[in-house]
N, C-alpha and C positions, 0 to 999 in steps of 0.2 A: 504494500500500500504506500502511496506517496502522499506527502503533505503539501497541499497547495500547488504552487508551480515549481517547487523544489524537486530535484531529482533524487533526494535522499529517501531511503526507506524508513518508514515509521515502525518502531519496535515498542514493546511494552516492557517496562522495568519496574521491579519492586525495590524501593530504597528504604532502609531503616537507619535513621539518624540516632546515634547513641551519645549521651552526654547530658549537659544541662540545656535541654531543648524545650522544656515545658515551662510555662509561666513567664516567658521572655518575648512573646510576640512572634515566635517562630512560625506557627501555622499561618497567621494572617499575612506575614511578610512572604511566606512561601507561595500562598495563593496569588498575591499580587505579582510576584516575579514570574511564576509559571504562566499566568495569563498573558503577561507582557511579552513572553518569549514564544507564545503560540503552542505551549505544551498543554495537553489534556490529561485528565486523570483525577486523582483525589489525594487528600492529606488528612491524617487523623492522629490523635494522641493514642498511645498504648498505655495500659495500666502499669507497665514496667518502667515508665518514665521516658520511653523513647518516642519518636515521631516516625510514622510510617507513611510513605508516599507511593502511589501507583502513577507512573509517568508514561505517557505515550508520546514519543518524540524520536528524532533522529539520534544517532550516536553522538553527533556534534552537540546537539541541544542537551543531551544527557551529560556530557562532559562539562558544559557550561553550567548546568543546573547543579551538578555535584560540587563544582568549585564554589558556587554561590552558597550552597547549603553549608559548606564547611566554614566559609569566611564572611558571608554577606550580612549576618545578623549580629550587631554589636554586642548584645548582652548574652548571646548563646555561647556555649562551649561545646563543640562537637569533637568527641573523642574518636569516633569511628563512624564511617558510612558503610553499611553492608548493601551491596548492589547485586541483584539477581535478575537475569533476563527471564521473562515469562514466555510460555508457549505462544506460538504465532496465532493460535485460535482464540486468544484472549478477547473478550468483548471490547468494542471500540467506544471511546468516550467522545462527547462533543464539546466538553468544556472542562474546566478544572474547579473542583468543589472541595468543601470541608465535609468530612464524615464524622459521625459520633465516635467517642472514645471506645476502644475495645480492650 
């Protein structure tokens, strides 16, 4: 699948941000950044204190988003990002949203 007029293939990635990422505006900032970059998917808090994101984007957009997730939110401290590629038959999203905590 292609995104807009770009020739890059859109893939689905599950990202888990581990560190001090709750209570610091991480989700709201993540929503704004993802939407501005044309990334679709969702973001949610996890009860273990991490933040989880499902991202549908090109590999280049994923690299940019991961850099931003590590360093783009001043009050957050990201110790680790776990990134996993999801199967190609994952459902497609048409926007980027916040989901309830799990």
